[in-house]
C-alpha angles and dihedrals in degrees: 000000000000108000089191092059094043090053090047089052092049091051092049092047098042105027124228113359138163126238097266091052091048092051091050092046091049093052092044097046094044098041097167096040123095109275113253114240117239090238091057091050093054094042089050092048088053091053092046090054091046090052093048094244095120136018134201110270098190144293132268129190100175111137098001146350121357112277127196118218122210134206133193121256123218087257088055091051089051091049091050092048090050092049093048092050093052119098115227113241111237110248112272094200134044105240103153114132090231092062094041094051093051092049093049092046089054092049098049102036124086087227137001095278096106093048091045092051092047094048092047092051091045091051089054091050092047092050091049091050091048091053090049092051092046090053090048091054091052093052109114090221093055112121122222087253089056092050094047091048091048091049090052092049092045092053091052093045090049091053090048090049091052089051091048091053093046092047093048088055091051101041099110093051093043092052091050093047095049094047093045089057090056093054 
């Protein structure tokens, strides 16, 4: 995720805002994403100013410390438009921790027991998370953003679960293949 582009989008959608408002808007609009730390918001705002994508829109000290508001420049709008029109390249390499842990467990264990135990525990965790997301979608107070985010997460978890099941069925052969390559 590009924090810079998300902040640009929030400024375009909501008009001039200060860092605290942007952090709250990020976390509210991307409810299933990892919350953005305040420090990252302010560091990103500094880079956006440096690059001419936003400018200071004014300061406000009502109800607390002085806060600087920011607004998007035309250059910032162009950068956001360019980013939004770009297609994400599908990942060329498998780098997910799930895959890496199974591979390492197969390499270091005398048999496939460590990988089997890890996959079984991971399957349990995936199923629990899928149930949690399904309940969240059914909540009457769930926003459309919550439902869309839950659907996205469920699709990925379902794909992971399918891979877990397939890999569990192949563990003995995978362990033999990996250890034969080391000989």
